[in-house]
C-alpha positions as CSV (number, residue, x, y, z in Angstrom):
1,M,19.0,-24.0,-20.1
2,Q,20.8,-21.5,-22.4
3,K,17.3,-20.6,-23.6
4,N,16.1,-19.6,-20.9
5,T,19.3,-17.8,-19.5
6,F,19.1,-15.6,-22.1
7,L,15.7,-14.9,-21.9
8,F,16.6,-14.0,-18.2
9,T,19.4,-11.8,-19.7
10,I,16.8,-9.9,-21.4
11,L,14.2,-9.7,-18.6
12,I,17.2,-8.4,-16.2
13,I,18.3,-5.7,-18.8
14,V,15.0,-4.5,-19.4
15,I,14.3,-4.3,-15.7
16,A,17.4,-2.3,-15.2
17,V,17.3,-0.1,-17.6
18,I,13.3,0.6,-16.8
19,A,14.5,1.1,-12.9
20,A,17.4,3.6,-13.8
21,L,15.3,5.5,-15.7
22,V,13.0,5.8,-12.6
23,T,15.6,6.0,-9.8
24,W,17.8,9.2,-11.8
25,P,17.0,11.8,-9.4
26,S,16.3,14.1,-13.0
27,G,14.4,11.3,-14.2
28,P,10.8,12.1,-16.3
29,D,7.3,12.1,-14.9
30,L,4.9,9.6,-14.7
31,N,2.5,11.2,-17.5
32,I,-0.5,8.8,-19.1
33,S,-2.9,10.4,-20.2
34,Q,-4.8,6.8,-21.8
35,L,-4.9,6.0,-18.0
36,D,-5.8,9.2,-16.5
37,L,-2.3,9.0,-14.6
38,S,-0.2,12.0,-14.2
39,K,2.5,12.1,-10.9
40,E,5.5,13.1,-10.3
41,L,8.1,10.1,-9.4
42,K,10.2,11.0,-6.2
43,I,11.3,10.0,-3.0
44,H,8.4,10.8,-0.5
45,Q,10.0,11.7,3.0
46,G,7.8,11.4,6.3
47,L,7.7,13.8,9.0
48,D,10.2,13.1,10.9
49,L,12.6,13.5,8.3
50,K,10.8,16.3,6.3
51,G,8.3,17.8,8.8
52,G,4.4,18.9,7.9
53,T,1.4,20.7,8.5
54,Q,-0.3,19.4,12.2
55,L,-4.2,20.4,12.3
56,T,-6.5,20.4,15.2
57,Y,-9.9,19.7,14.2
58,Q,-12.8,19.6,17.2
59,A,-15.4,17.8,16.5
60,D,-19.5,18.8,17.3
61,I,-20.5,15.9,18.9
62,N,-22.8,17.1,21.1
63,L,-26.3,16.7,19.1
64,V,-25.2,12.4,19.0
65,P,-26.9,10.0,21.8
66,M,-23.9,9.2,24.1
67,A,-23.7,5.6,22.9
68,E,-23.0,6.5,19.4
69,R,-20.5,9.2,20.1
70,E,-17.7,7.0,19.8
71,E,-18.7,5.3,16.0
72,A,-19.3,8.6,14.9
73,L,-15.6,10.6,16.0
74,Q,-14.3,6.9,14.2
75,G,-16.8,7.9,11.2
76,V,-15.1,11.4,10.9
77,I,-11.3,10.0,11.1
78,N,-12.4,8.1,8.4
79,I,-13.7,10.3,6.3
80,I,-10.4,12.5,6.9
81,D,-8.3,9.7,6.4
82,F,-10.0,9.2,3.3
83,R,-10.0,13.0,1.4
84,I,-6.2,13.5,2.9
85,N,-5.0,9.9,0.6
86,Q,-7.2,11.9,-2.5
87,L,-5.0,15.0,-1.5
88,G,-1.8,12.5,-2.4
89,V,-0.2,12.8,1.2
90,A,1.4,9.4,2.6
91,E,1.5,8.3,5.7
92,P,-0.7,11.0,7.5
93,L,-1.1,10.7,11.5
94,I,-4.6,10.6,12.5
95,Q,-5.5,10.4,16.3
96,T,-7.8,11.9,18.7
97,S,-7.2,13.7,21.4
98,G,-9.6,14.1,24.4
99,Q,-13.3,13.1,23.9
100,D,-14.2,15.4,20.7
101,K,-10.5,16.6,19.1
102,I,-8.8,15.3,16.5
103,I,-5.1,15.7,15.5
104,V,-4.1,15.3,11.9
105,E,-0.4,15.6,10.9
106,L,0.3,15.7,7.3
107,P,4.1,15.2,6.3
108,G,5.4,17.8,3.3
109,V,1.9,19.4,2.5
110,N,2.7,22.3,0.7
111,D,-1.0,23.5,-0.7
112,I,-2.2,23.6,3.5
113,S,-5.2,25.6,2.3
114,Q,-6.7,22.7,-0.1
115,A,-6.0,20.2,3.3
116,I,-8.1,22.3,5.3
117,N,-10.8,23.1,3.2
118,L,-11.0,19.3,2.0
119,I,-10.9,18.2,5.8
120,G,-13.7,20.2,7.0
121,K,-16.7,19.6,4.4
122,T,-19.2,17.8,6.2
123,A,-19.9,14.2,4.3
124,Q,-21.8,14.2,1.5
125,L,-23.8,11.1,1.2
126,Q,-25.8,10.6,-1.9
127,F,-28.3,8.2,-3.5
128,K,-28.5,8.1,-7.4
129,D,-30.5,6.0,-9.8
130,E,-29.5,4.8,-13.5
131,N,-28.9,7.2,-16.2
132,P,-30.5,6.0,-19.6
133,E,-29.1,9.1,-21.3
134,S,-25.5,8.5,-19.6
135,D,-22.1,8.9,-21.4
136,P,-21.2,5.2,-22.6
137,N,-17.5,6.4,-22.2
138,L,-18.1,7.1,-18.7
139,S,-17.6,4.2,-16.3
140,Q,-19.7,3.9,-14.0
141,A,-17.8,4.5,-11.3
142,D,-18.4,8.3,-12.1
143,P,-20.7,10.4,-10.5
144,D,-21.4,11.4,-14.2
145,W,-22.8,8.0,-15.2
146,W,-26.0,8.4,-12.5
147,Q,-28.8,10.9,-12.1
148,E,-29.0,12.8,-9.2
149,T,-32.0,11.7,-6.8
150,P,-33.9,13.9,-4.0
151,L,-32.8,11.3,-1.1
152,T,-29.5,12.3,0.6
153,G,-27.4,11.3,3.5
154,A,-29.7,14.1,5.6
155,N,-32.4,11.7,5.2
156,L,-30.7,8.2,6.6
157,K,-31.4,8.1,10.6
158,K,-28.9,5.4,10.7
159,A,-26.8,2.3,9.0
160,D,-26.5,-1.3,11.3
161,I,-25.4,-4.5,10.7
162,E,-27.2,-7.6,11.7
163,I,-26.9,-11.5,10.4
164,D,-29.4,-12.8,8.1
165,P,-31.2,-15.5,9.4
166,Q,-31.1,-18.2,6.4
167,S,-27.5,-17.3,4.5
168,Q,-25.9,-16.4,7.9
169,K,-24.0,-13.4,6.3
170,P,-23.7,-10.3,7.3
171,I,-26.3,-7.8,5.8
172,V,-26.4,-3.7,6.4
173,T,-29.8,-2.3,7.2
174,L,-31.0,1.3,6.3
175,E,-33.6,3.1,8.5
176,F,-34.6,6.4,7.3
177,N,-36.3,9.5,8.8
178,D,-40.4,10.4,7.8
179,E,-39.0,12.6,4.5
180,G,-36.7,10.2,3.5
181,K,-39.6,7.3,3.7
182,E,-41.3,9.0,0.8
183,L,-38.5,9.4,-0.8
184,F,-37.2,6.2,-0.4
185,A,-40.7,4.6,-1.5
186,K,-40.8,6.5,-4.8
187,L,-37.0,5.6,-5.3
188,T,-37.5,2.0,-5.5
189,K,-41.0,1.8,-6.9
190,E,-39.5,3.9,-10.1
191,N,-36.4,1.8,-10.2
192,L,-37.5,-2.1,-9.7
193,N,-35.1,-4.4,-10.7
194,K,-32.5,-1.7,-11.4
195,R,-29.3,-0.4,-8.7
196,I,-29.7,2.6,-6.9
197,A,-25.8,4.0,-6.5
198,I,-24.4,5.4,-3.0
199,F,-21.9,8.1,-3.1
200,L,-20.1,9.2,-0.5
201,D,-18.0,12.3,-1.4
202,N,-18.4,11.3,-4.8
203,I,-17.1,7.9,-4.6
204,L,-19.3,4.9,-5.4
205,I,-19.2,2.7,-2.1
206,S,-22.5,0.6,-2.8
207,A,-24.7,-0.1,-5.8
208,P,-27.6,-2.1,-4.8
209,T,-30.0,-3.9,-7.2
210,V,-33.5,-2.8,-6.2
211,Q,-35.4,-6.2,-5.2
212,A,-38.9,-4.7,-4.4
213,E,-40.6,-1.5,-3.6
214,I,-39.9,-0.4,0.2
215,T,-42.5,1.7,1.7
216,D,-41.6,1.2,5.1
217,G,-38.6,3.6,5.1
218,S,-36.3,0.6,6.1
219,A,-33.9,-1.6,3.7
220,I,-31.1,-4.0,3.8
221,I,-27.9,-4.5,1.5
222,E,-27.2,-7.7,0.7
223,G,-24.0,-9.7,-1.3
224,D,-21.1,-11.4,-0.1
225,F,-20.1,-9.6,2.8
226,T,-17.4,-10.4,5.2
227,V,-17.8,-8.8,8.6
228,E,-15.5,-6.4,7.9
229,D,-16.5,-5.2,4.4
230,A,-20.0,-4.8,6.2
231,K,-18.7,-2.7,9.3
232,E,-16.3,-0.9,6.9
233,L,-19.7,-0.2,4.8
234,K,-21.8,1.1,8.0
235,I,-19.5,3.2,9.0
236,Q,-19.1,4.9,5.2
237,L,-23.2,5.5,5.7
238,N,-23.1,6.3,9.2
239,S,-20.9,9.3,8.0
240,G,-23.1,11.6,6.0
241,A,-25.6,10.2,7.7
242,L,-24.7,11.4,10.8
243,P,-22.3,14.5,9.4
244,V,-20.2,15.4,12.8
245,P,-19.1,19.2,12.1
246,V,-15.6,19.6,12.9
247,K,-13.9,22.9,13.4
248,L,-10.4,23.9,13.2
249,I,-9.5,25.0,16.4
250,A,-5.2,25.0,15.9
251,Q,-2.7,25.0,12.9
252,S,1.1,25.3,13.5
253,N,3.7,24.0,11.1
254,I,6.1,20.9,11.9
255,G,9.9,21.0,12.0
256,A,11.8,17.4,11.0
257,T,12.2,15.5,14.1
258,L,15.4,14.1,12.6
259,G,16.2,16.6,9.8
260,N,18.4,15.9,7.1
261,E,21.3,15.6,9.8
262,A,19.9,12.0,10.8
263,M,19.4,11.3,7.3
264,Q,22.7,11.7,6.4
265,K,24.7,9.8,9.4
266,S,21.9,6.9,8.3
267,L,22.8,7.1,4.7
268,V,26.7,6.7,5.1
269,A,25.9,4.3,7.4
270,G,24.2,2.5,5.4
271,L,27.0,3.0,2.3
272,I,29.5,1.5,5.2
273,G,27.7,-1.4,5.6
274,L,27.1,-2.1,2.0
275,I,30.7,-1.3,1.2
276,L,32.2,-4.2,4.3
277,I,29.2,-6.1,2.5
278,I,31.0,-6.0,-0.9
279,I,34.4,-7.1,0.7
280,F,32.8,-9.9,2.6
281,L,31.2,-10.9,-0.6
282,L,34.6,-11.1,-2.4
283,L,37.4,-12.6,0.3
284,N,35.0,-15.4,1.0
285,Y,33.6,-15.7,-3.2
286,R,35.6,-14.4,-5.1
287,L,34.4,-14.4,-8.3
288,P,30.7,-15.7,-7.4
289,G,31.0,-12.9,-4.8
290,L,31.6,-9.7,-7.3
291,L,28.5,-11.1,-9.3
292,A,26.3,-11.2,-6.1
293,S,27.4,-7.4,-5.6
294,I,26.2,-6.8,-9.1
295,A,23.2,-8.0,-8.1
296,L,23.1,-6.7,-5.3
297,F,23.7,-3.0,-6.7
298,L,20.7,-4.0,-9.1
299,Y,18.5,-5.2,-6.4
300,I,18.6,-1.4,-4.6
301,L,18.3,0.2,-8.1
302,I,14.8,-1.3,-8.9
303,S,13.9,-1.4,-5.0
304,I,14.4,2.6,-5.3
305,S,12.3,2.4,-8.3
306,I,9.6,0.8,-6.4
307,F,9.3,3.2,-3.7
308,K,9.3,6.1,-6.9
309,L,6.2,4.2,-8.3
310,V,4.1,3.3,-5.4
311,P,4.6,5.9,-3.8
312,V,6.5,4.8,-0.5
313,T,6.9,7.4,2.4
314,I,10.5,7.1,3.4
315,T,11.0,7.5,7.0
316,L,13.8,6.4,9.4
317,A,11.6,3.0,9.6
318,G,11.4,2.9,6.7
319,A,14.8,3.3,5.4
320,A,15.6,0.7,8.9
321,A,13.4,-1.5,7.0
322,F,15.1,-1.1,3.7
323,I,18.5,-1.7,5.2
324,L,17.2,-4.9,6.3
325,S,16.1,-6.4,3.4
326,I,19.5,-5.5,2.2
327,G,20.8,-7.7,4.7
328,M,18.3,-10.3,3.7
329,A,19.5,-10.3,0.0
330,V,22.9,-11.0,0.8
331,D,21.5,-14.1,3.3
332,A,20.2,-15.6,0.7
333,N,23.2,-15.0,-1.3
334,I,25.6,-16.6,1.0
335,L,23.4,-19.4,1.6
336,I,23.3,-20.3,-2.0
337,F,27.3,-20.3,-2.3
338,E,27.8,-22.3,0.9
339,R,25.2,-24.7,-0.4
340,S,27.3,-24.5,-4.1
341,K,30.7,-25.5,-1.6
342,E,29.7,-28.1,0.1
343,E,28.7,-29.4,-3.5
344,L,32.3,-29.1,-4.8
345,R,33.8,-30.6,-1.9
346,E,31.3,-33.9,-2.8
347,G,32.8,-34.0,-6.0
348,K,30.3,-32.5,-8.3
349,S,31.7,-30.2,-10.8
350,L,30.9,-26.5,-10.8
351,Q,28.4,-26.3,-13.0
352,S,26.4,-28.9,-11.3
353,A,27.2,-27.7,-7.4
354,I,25.8,-24.3,-8.3
355,E,22.7,-25.8,-9.4
356,S,22.1,-27.8,-6.5
357,G,23.2,-24.9,-4.4
358,F,20.3,-23.1,-5.6
359,L,17.5,-25.7,-5.4
360,R,18.6,-26.6,-1.8
361,A,19.0,-23.4,-0.4
362,W,15.5,-22.4,-1.9
363,P,13.9,-24.2,1.1
364,S,15.6,-21.7,3.5
365,I,15.0,-19.1,1.4
366,R,11.9,-18.9,0.9
367,D,10.4,-19.9,4.5
368,A,12.4,-17.3,6.3
369,N,11.3,-14.6,3.3
370,F,7.6,-15.8,3.8
371,S,7.7,-15.6,7.6
372,T,9.2,-12.0,7.2
373,L,6.2,-11.2,4.9
374,I,3.7,-12.8,7.3
375,T,4.9,-10.3,9.6
376,C,4.6,-7.9,7.2
377,L,1.2,-8.1,6.5
378,I,0.3,-8.1,10.2
379,L,1.9,-5.0,10.5
380,W,-0.2,-3.7,8.0
381,F,-3.1,-4.1,9.1
382,V,-2.8,-4.0,12.6
383,G,-0.7,-0.9,12.3
384,T,-1.1,2.7,11.5
385,G,1.5,5.1,10.3
386,T,5.1,5.0,10.7
387,I,5.1,1.0,11.6
388,R,2.6,0.2,8.2
389,G,5.2,2.2,6.6
390,F,8.2,-0.3,8.0
391,A,5.8,-2.7,7.1
392,L,5.4,-2.1,3.2
393,T,9.3,-1.1,2.6
394,L,10.6,-4.2,4.4
395,A,7.4,-6.4,2.2
396,I,8.6,-4.1,-1.2
397,G,12.5,-5.3,0.1
398,V,11.9,-8.9,0.9
399,L,10.4,-9.7,-2.6
400,V,12.8,-8.1,-4.8
401,S,15.6,-10.1,-2.6
402,M,14.1,-13.0,-3.7
403,F,14.0,-12.4,-7.1
404,S,17.7,-10.7,-6.8
405,A,19.1,-13.8,-5.3
406,I,16.9,-16.0,-7.4
407,T,16.8,-14.9,-10.6
408,I,19.8,-12.0,-11.1
409,T,22.3,-13.9,-9.4
410,R,21.6,-17.2,-11.4
411,T,21.4,-15.9,-14.3
412,F,24.9,-13.8,-13.7
413,L,26.4,-17.4,-12.5
414,R,25.4,-19.1,-15.8
415,I,26.6,-16.1,-18.5
416,F,29.9,-16.0,-16.3
417,L,31.2,-18.7,-15.8
418,G,30.2,-20.4,-18.7
419,N,31.7,-24.0,-19.3
420,N,34.3,-23.1,-16.7
421,D,34.3,-26.0,-14.4
422,N,37.0,-24.7,-12.2
423,P,36.1,-25.1,-8.2
424,Q,39.0,-22.4,-8.0
425,I,36.3,-20.2,-8.7
426,F,35.4,-20.4,-4.8
427,G,38.4,-20.3,-3.9
428,I,38.4,-23.8,-2.0
429,K,40.1,-27.5,-2.6
430,V,37.9,-30.3,-3.4
431,K,38.1,-34.0,-2.8
432,K,40.2,-35.6,-5.8
């Protein structure tokens, strides 16, 4: 046990130091050239706290068949969302208005012209084949690893989903126009048993292997697809195959709907709540309560550092999720301490009571936190914008709170209590 305590102590110190460096306001930017990773470590604020820009686009869907307009518009929305994420904009709000308008709200965007130019482009769908002279240092996801072909999204009439009658798995079907039929026949003939890569806006979305020469202008992409995977690929292909021109018709700056005053009041409320929690822990659990308070401080430090590293965009809903997760971290400590006090009242030694307290409280802590994580997962997949931000913030907080309560508090108790076997540390009387 002493060896484990020593190792956990080293781990906690290392994590605390890294978290402190990341959390410190003037901490260093993350710049790791070997990983091609460079970003500023900071807390990103949402539209409600920082404001941003609202762009309104009108999609030209007059040439799109009526039955395909909804899907074409959804393809445009997906492309816009994809491109905004390339800009590093977190939690954008993208929604339709009427039959052909798309409203895009971007929190904290500085270079508005870059966003406008990027969003306004028509999706570029490209088909590329293997390049035997490509640079071996390049990744196969890099467009330069492949070589250009004349076949583009302009030659693709439609992509759809069907169910393979033999495997009963979804497949994606492709149908080319007359020009694309000839180009695709030549491409498949020259690349038999080789791969043809499909790029959307220079991002690799699929690289199927050519099984046979295809001359009728129809092809299928098969693999271990789920229905959702096939649907996503279909929309990506159709986004490039049926380019819907979009025109910027309105642009405006959005002021913070809540602003600094609301954030400051929230921080003051959170600080008052934190102080009251610490007082409660000290009055009810004495030294263990002090150690739990220190663990709670480390929990906050680690959580904020993760928010910076991910990065997480903090809206008022996200701040509420963070405060909620603090309460869950405290709740776990209370469960452990109350269980330990029950063990002490039954006559167990202090060390034995604490270890039993952790073991017996763990099922309740585990079930409660995993139920919350399942809820967060559901909110992440079905929600949008602020809802997803709330779910992500709460999930991070819950995971860190479990580490704080089970690992940090337990290690602190083992270190500071040592061989002390005085139950008065918890401030209770025990049976003789």
